[in-house]
C-alpha distance (Angstrom), angle and dihedral (degrees) to the residues before:
residue distance angle dihedral
M1 . . .
A2 3.79 . .
L3 3.80 93.9 .
F4 3.79 93.2 55.6
E5 3.79 104.0 47.0
S6 3.82 91.8 132.8
V7 3.82 98.8 45.1
R8 3.80 94.2 100.4
R9 3.80 91.7 54.3
L10 3.81 91.7 57.0
R11 3.79 98.1 63.5
S12 3.79 94.7 96.7
I13 3.81 94.4 64.7
E14 3.80 112.3 115.0
T15 3.78 113.9 -87.2
R16 3.80 123.3 -122.0
R17 3.80 125.9 -150.1
S18 3.77 121.2 -95.2
R19 3.77 120.0 -85.6
L20 3.78 94.8 -116.2
P21 3.81 127.8 145.2
P22 3.83 114.7 -89.1
R23 3.79 116.9 -112.7
D24 3.81 92.5 -124.9
R25 3.79 107.1 79.4
A26 3.79 88.9 -162.1
D27 3.79 88.3 64.0
P28 3.84 108.8 113.9
N29 3.83 88.9 -133.7
W30 3.81 94.6 55.5
E31 3.80 97.8 90.7
A32 3.81 93.2 39.3
S33 3.82 90.6 52.2
W34 3.79 92.5 54.0
R35 3.79 91.8 45.4
Y36 3.80 88.7 51.6
L37 3.82 91.3 53.1
F38 3.81 93.1 46.4
E39 3.78 95.9 48.3
T40 3.80 98.0 37.7
Y41 3.79 106.3 41.8
A42 3.82 105.2 24.4
P43 3.85 93.8 91.1
A44 3.82 92.4 52.6
M45 3.80 90.0 44.5
R46 3.80 92.1 52.5
R47 3.81 91.5 51.3
Y48 3.78 90.4 49.9
V49 3.79 94.6 46.7
R50 3.78 91.5 48.6
G51 3.79 89.3 56.0
V52 3.81 92.4 46.9
L53 3.80 91.3 48.4
G54 3.77 90.7 51.5
S55 3.81 90.6 53.7
L56 3.78 93.5 45.9
L57 3.80 98.0 43.6
G58 3.79 96.6 38.9
H59 3.81 93.6 -127.8
P60 3.81 136.3 67.6
A61 3.78 113.5 -71.3
T62 3.77 123.8 -135.5
E63 3.79 124.8 -114.0
D64 3.81 88.6 -121.1
D65 3.81 92.1 57.1
A66 3.80 91.6 49.2
A67 3.80 91.6 47.9
D68 3.81 89.9 49.0
V69 3.81 92.5 52.4
V70 3.80 92.8 48.1
Q71 3.79 92.4 47.4
Q72 3.81 91.0 50.4
Y73 3.80 91.2 46.0
L74 3.79 93.7 52.1
A75 3.79 91.7 45.3
T76 3.81 89.4 51.5
C77 3.80 90.6 48.3
V78 3.78 90.0 56.3
E79 3.80 94.2 42.9
K80 3.81 96.4 47.0
R81 3.82 96.1 32.6
W82 3.80 91.6 -127.6
L83 3.77 98.7 156.7
E84 3.79 93.0 37.5
T85 3.80 92.8 52.3
D86 3.80 95.5 43.2
A87 3.80 96.9 39.7
G88 3.79 94.7 103.4
S89 3.81 93.7 54.4
I90 3.80 99.2 41.8
R91 3.79 108.2 105.5
C92 3.81 98.3 171.8
F93 3.78 117.4 22.2
R94 3.80 93.8 -158.6
A95 3.82 92.7 54.3
Y96 3.79 92.2 45.3
L97 3.80 91.9 47.4
S98 3.80 95.1 49.5
T99 3.80 92.3 52.1
Q100 3.79 96.6 44.5
L101 3.79 95.3 40.8
R102 3.81 91.8 49.0
R103 3.82 90.2 53.7
F104 3.79 91.5 46.0
T105 3.81 90.5 50.4
F106 3.80 90.1 49.7
D107 3.81 90.0 53.7
W108 3.81 89.7 48.3
V109 3.80 91.4 52.6
D110 3.80 92.0 42.9
H111 3.79 90.0 53.3
R112 3.81 91.3 49.7
L113 3.82 92.2 49.0
A114 3.79 90.9 47.4
H115 3.79 89.6 58.6
K116 3.79 88.2 54.2
R117 3.82 90.8 50.4
A118 3.79 89.7 -120.5
P119 3.81 120.2 151.5
R120 3.79 118.9 -116.0
D121 3.79 109.9 -95.7
A122 3.82 112.5 -129.3
R123 3.80 88.7 -141.1
V124 3.80 89.5 59.4
V125 3.80 90.8 53.1
A126 3.81 91.4 50.6
L127 3.79 91.9 53.7
V128 3.80 93.3 63.9
Q129 3.79 99.6 40.8
D130 3.80 117.4 108.0
V131 3.80 96.9 -111.2
P132 3.81 129.0 129.6
S133 3.78 112.0 -85.8
R134 3.79 116.6 -112.0
G135 3.79 90.0 -143.2
P136 3.79 143.5 -16.3
D137 3.79 111.6 -37.3
P138 3.83 109.2 -136.6
A139 3.80 91.3 -152.1
E140 3.81 92.0 51.8
Q141 3.78 89.5 48.0
E142 3.79 89.6 52.8
L143 3.80 89.8 51.7
D144 3.80 90.6 50.5
R145 3.78 90.6 48.8
G146 3.80 90.3 48.2
W147 3.82 90.9 48.1
V148 3.81 90.1 55.3
E149 3.80 91.7 47.8
V150 3.80 92.0 50.6
A151 3.80 92.8 50.7
L152 3.79 92.8 42.2
D153 3.80 94.8 49.2
R154 3.79 92.2 49.4
A155 3.81 92.0 47.0
L156 3.80 91.7 49.5
A157 3.80 91.3 48.8
T158 3.80 89.6 54.2
I159 3.80 91.2 49.1
R160 3.80 92.4 48.4
A161 3.78 90.7 53.5
G162 3.80 91.7 52.2
N163 3.80 107.1 31.2
E164 3.79 121.0 15.8
D165 3.83 92.9 -173.0
Y166 3.81 92.3 56.3
Y167 3.78 89.5 48.2
E168 3.82 93.3 51.4
I169 3.81 91.0 47.5
L170 3.80 92.3 50.9
V171 3.80 93.9 46.2
D172 3.80 88.5 50.1
L173 3.82 91.2 50.3
R174 3.79 91.2 50.5
R175 3.79 91.8 48.3
T176 3.81 92.6 50.7
D177 3.85 97.6 41.1
G178 3.80 92.0 -108.3
R179 3.80 97.0 -50.0
G180 3.80 97.8 102.8
S181 3.81 126.8 -142.9
S182 3.79 120.0 -83.2
D183 3.79 91.9 -131.3
I184 3.82 99.2 48.0
A185 3.83 93.0 102.6
A186 3.79 91.0 54.0
R187 3.79 91.7 47.5
L188 3.78 89.9 52.0
R189 3.80 91.1 43.7
R190 3.79 89.8 -124.9
P191 3.83 129.5 135.8
P192 3.83 109.1 -99.4
A193 3.80 89.7 -125.9
Q194 3.81 89.5 65.4
L195 3.79 94.4 54.6
P196 3.86 100.2 84.8
N197 3.80 91.3 52.5
L198 3.80 92.4 45.4
R199 3.80 91.3 50.5
N200 3.78 92.2 50.3
R201 3.79 91.9 49.4
A202 3.80 92.4 46.7
R203 3.82 91.8 50.1
A204 3.80 91.7 48.6
R205 3.80 91.7 49.6
L206 3.79 92.0 48.8
S207 3.80 92.1 48.2
A208 3.80 91.9 51.3
L209 3.80 93.5 48.6
F210 3.80 92.2 43.9
V211 3.80 91.5 54.5
E212 3.81 89.9 46.4
E213 3.80 89.5 56.2
L214 3.81 92.0 50.3
R215 3.79 92.1 43.4
A216 3.80 89.7 58.8
T217 3.82 88.5 66.8
V218 3.82 98.9 53.2
R219 3.80 137.7 61.2
D220 3.78 104.8 -137.0
A221 3.80 145.1 5.2
E222 3.80 93.8 -92.0
D223 3.80 91.1 57.4
L224 3.80 90.1 47.1
D225 3.82 89.9 53.5
A226 3.79 90.6 52.3
L227 3.79 92.6 48.0
L228 3.80 93.2 48.2
D229 3.79 90.2 49.7
R230 3.79 90.7 50.9
V231 3.79 97.8 49.1
G232 3.80 95.8 35.8
D233 3.80 94.1 100.4
F234 3.79 90.1 60.7
L235 3.81 97.7 52.8
P236 3.81 111.9 115.7
């Protein structure tokens, strides 16, 4: 977690509303909102669905199956206006998505088993019920890991567009598990004495942008705290 030493200190920043599609389909932001959801969260969703499918089917799922489920889910969201209708009540998009997508995946598996004339396994039913987990859920952990990667990638892209030196420093820190390469100052054509200050500034900028990306998926500071606590184990 060396790159995100200042994340915890950023929780008090004012929260923005979730980036969910507006209810009015005539709204000029409607299409852009859906495109944002598709492009931003689909990779994390596919990782999550693949984990859920593996639990439900009892064997590793393919990437194609996971992609198919996510594509069908998003198409159904648009058709039935799920996210538009529920937008006002969604406090944390990640929590909402994991619950709804798990149920959708269960229905997808149930439909596939029905075509094979297979009975519904009671263990499959238990996996999608809203009961406390007896232990860490691998699929949920994959979603958390994917959520961090989404926020991190977007934060790094913003940094790269604004400060190439910060970006190179952060990429180097990630590649070396936070240690940093001995030749990074020379590669940046910077005096070695400047490097500690540059690294600190780059880390702080990344932390701020990372939290901004997560904040865009929750309604208030309390929900942001919960989300940060959940994904904390996956911070680099």
